N, C-alpha and C positions, 0 to 999 in steps of 0.2 A: 616787517611791515613793508619793506621796499617792494617785495614781490606783489603784495596786495595792491600797492599804489600803481604798479605797472598794469595789473589786470584791470583795474578800474579805468585806466586811460584807454585800454583797448576797446572798451564799450561793447564787449560781447557777453552773452549769458555765462555766468560763472557759478559753479557749485562748490561749496566748501565741504569736503569729505573729511570728517574727523575719525581717524582710524583707531583701532584697538578698544572700542567701546564694547566690551564683551558681556556686560550685564547692565541692568536698569540703573544700578547705583552710579555707574560712570556716565550715564547719559546727561545728567545735570552738568557735569564738568565740560561737556562739549560746547555749552552755551557761552563759555569764555571767549570763543572765537568769533562771536558777533562783533567784537571790537575791530575786526579786520575791515568792516564796512562792505562785505561782499554778500550780504544777505544772511538768512538763518543757516546754521550749520546742519549737516547731515551726519548723524552719528552712525558709524558702520564698523564692522569687524571683517577685515579682508580674510582673516584666517577661518572664521566660522561662517561667513556669508551673511551675518546679521545686517539688515538694512540695505544691502547692496541691490536687491531687487527694486525697492522703492526708489533708490537713487537713480537706477537705470531708467525706470519709468519716467521720472522727472526730466532726465537729460533728453530722452527721446521726445518728450512733449515740447521741448524748446526748439526742436529742429524745424526750420521753415520749409515751405513747399519747394519742390525742385526748381532751381534756377533763381531763387531769391536769396539774397545775403542774410546772414544772421542780423537781427535787430540790435540796436545800441544798448538796450537796458541790461543791467546786471541781474542775473537770476539767482535768487535764493529759493527758499521753499515757496511753491506756488500758493500755498495757503497762509503764508506768514506775512507779517507786516512789511518786511523788506523784500518780499518775493515778487517774482514776475511770472504771470501765467503765460500759457502758450500763445494766446491771442495777442498779448502785448509784445511778445518777442517775435511776432510775425510767423509763428509756426502753427501747426495743426496738431490736434490731439488725435492719435490714431496709431495703427500698427503698420510697420513697413511692408508687411505682406498683405495688407488689407485694401479696402476700397478708398481711393483718393478722395479727399474732400468730405469724408464722413466723420461727424462728431461722435466720438466713442461714448459720450454720455447718453446718446439716443439709441445706441445699438442694442439689439436683443442678444443677450449673452447666454451661451450654452456651455456649461462646465462638464467636462468628461472626467468622472471620478470612479474610484474603485481601488481594490487592493493592488499591491505590486504584481506586475507580470500577468495581468488578466487580458491585455490587448488594447489598453487605452490609446497608446501612441499609434498603434497600427490603425485603429479606427479613426483617430484624428487625421493621420496622413491620407487615409482613404477619403474622408469627407472633404478635405481641402484640395486634394488632387496633387499633392507634392510631398516630398519627404522632408518635413521641417523638424519632426521629432525623431530622435535616435531610437531605433528599435533593436532590442537584444533580448535574448531569453534569460539574461541575468536580472533579477529584481533590483529596482532602484536606479535604472538607467536615467529616467527623467528626474531631475533635481529641482526644477523650477517650473513655473507656469508658462507654457508656450501658447501664444494666442495669435489667431489669424482671422481676418474678416473675409467672408465669402458672400458673393452675391447669389441669392436664391430666389425662387419664385415668390417668396414671402418677404422680399427685401433683404438688405444686408444683415447677416447673422455673424456674431463673433463667437468662434469656437475656442475654448480654452482647454488645453491638455494639461492636467495636473499630475503631480507626483503621486505615486501609490501610497495609500494610507495604511499604516499598521498600528497595532496596539502600542501605546506609549511605552509599555514595559519592554518592548522589543526594539525600541529606537535607541541605538548606541552611539550615534554620531551627531555632533552639533549641526552639521550640514543637513542631515536628514530631518532633524527637528525643525529647522527653519523652513525646509521644503514642505513639511506638514503644515506649518503655520500659514504659509502662502497658499497652499491648496485649500485649507479651510476658509481663508479669506476670499478665495475665488468662488467658493460655494455660496458664501454670504452675499456676494455681489451679483451672482448669476441669476438669470430669469428662469432657466430650466437646467436641471442636472441630468446627465445621462449616467446612470449607475450601471457600470459594466461588470458583469459576473462571468467568471470562467465556469462553464457548465460541467467541465470535466472534474471539477472539485465540488460542485453543488453549491447551494446557498449556505454559506458559512456564518458563524456567529459574527465575524467582522463585517460581512455584508449587511447583516441586520443592523449593526451599530452605525454603519455609514448611512443606511437608509433613514435611521432615526435622526442622525445629524442633519441630513438634507431636509427632512420633514420639519425639524425644529427651526430651521432657518426660513421656513415659509416659502421654500422653493419647490415648484412642481418637479416631479421626477418621472423619467422614462426608464424603465428597466430594460437593459440590453443583455440578452443571453448570448454571449460570444462563444465561438467554437462549436456551434450547434451541429455542424456536419460531422463531428467526431463521435456523436452519440448514436446508439442503436435505438430501436423503437421503445424498448422497455426503459432504458435510461432516460429517454426524453419524457416519458410519462412521470417518472420519479422526480425529475427536476421541476416539471410543471406543478406537481403537487407540493414541492418544497416552496416554490414561489407563492403559491396560494396560501400556504400555512404560515410560513415564517415572515412573509412581507405583507400580510393582510392589512396592517395598519396604514399602508400608503393608499388604501382605497382602490379605486378603479384605474390605477396607473397603467398606461400602455405597456405591454410586454412584447418586445421585438426579439425574434430568434434569427440570428445572422452569423456570418463569418467575416470578421474584419480582414482576415488574411486573403481570402479569395474574392471578397466583395459580394458574395451571395446574400441577398436579403437587405443589403445596406440601402437600396433604393426606397425601402419603406420608411426609412428614418425621417427624412425631411417632411413628407406628408403628415406623419405623426406629430412632429414638432410644430407644423403649421396649425394643427387642431389645438395643441396646447397653447400656442401663442394667441390664438383667437379667444380661447377660454380665459386666458390670463388678463386680457384687456376688456373682457365682457362687461357691459353695463345692463342691468336688469331694471325695467320700469318699477317704480314704487308700488303701483297697483298690483303687479304680479307678485312682488315680494310679500306684500300683506296677505294676498290670497293664499299663498303657500303656507305662511305662518298660521293663518286662520284655520285652514284645513288640518294642519298638523296638530293644533291644539284641540280641535274638535275630535280628532281620532284618538289622541292620547293627552289628556289635560296634565298640566304640571302639578306636582304635589303641593299641599298646604295653601291652595288658593292662589298660587303665583300665576301670573299671566303676562303675556306680551301685549301691550296696548297698541303699539305702532312699530313698524320696522321700515327701514330704508337702506339702500346701498349708499354708503358714504364715500367710497373710493374704489378704485380698481388697482390692478397690478400689485398684489392679487386682489380679487374681489373681497371687499370688506363691508360687512353689514352691521348696522347699529340697531339694537333692540331696546325699546323703551318699555320698561316693566313696572309693575306695581310693587314688586318685592324681589328678593334675590332668587335666582334660578339655580338649581343644582347643576353641577358639571355634567352629570349623566343626561340631564334634559337638554342642556346646550348642545351636546354631541348629537342628540336625536334631531334637534332643529337644524344643525349643520348638515346632517345627512339628508334631511328633507329638502333643504335649500339646494344642495348639490344636485339631487335628483330632479327637482322641479325646474331648476334653471339650466339643467344639462351642462354642468361645468366640469364633468370628467374628473381628472385627478388633480386639478389645480387646488392648492391649499386655499381654504376660506378662513377669514378672520371675523369673529363675532365680538362686537363691543356692546356691553350691556350698560344702559343708563337707567338708573332707578328713579322714578318720579315720586316725589314726596306727596 
């Protein structure tokens, strides 16, 4: 405890990393170290990488702006009872490669996802204008989420380069497993996902699974067909047909054909993201929503006398509509209404959420 006493007297943010927590059963044991009085402990496994990414994020969030000293509070978990957040410690939340003074909670996040070795890191480096991600033709080069904030015509955008995602049965290392977990977490937190597909291999089953995972997270998706310059005319037609057939469930998602290596076609990416950003934040007047629903029901009534009495947009990011009905609506009819709302409100590929409230 003498070391803990010394650290407390220093008055600088301190993080207690409890090592060798290799599985969930040991995580409870880490809380014994609360007695050190240095805040909540961070259970990690240095060998397998478990928890190290979250610890690094917390440490970086405690860094103050350039030229300012570290504040006096002791830093445990930012969300814990003994924790100190970045504002209290005099620091900023953000990325060292990003825009100074930008609160990361308000940033628009773009996750670059895909199978291993499809060109995600090359595209990431091309977008941010520097080589932050290691690029190699060996699959699995990227092990963690690398993020950078870039100023664009649509405001600051946070790009996240994620590790390549494979089937669970083919993951044979602990490090790769936790890379996958952090990549999936990045998808859940992102506002838009760029699904990068290697066109020389076509649209694979794993590409389909990844698209389903992104769609289930309620995240808009932009399909990026990389290495387009390597295909001849016949192969290009074949890949275009595969996208239309195998990824039809993502609706009218933008499809971009480019080369991350040469940069050809990359200039189309930001305008496409701008349209998606606009749709993601869209607010539709209640009168228009009800007109679309009324016309849809007149064209195709719901079965068994079910009917939407009133509808309104309750939230955005993504657009969320509440339907007040007289009885339960079948899922097939809800998908029909979703399609009509998407078309009538011109919302492109942005995921929509429908909440049904039955009136007694």
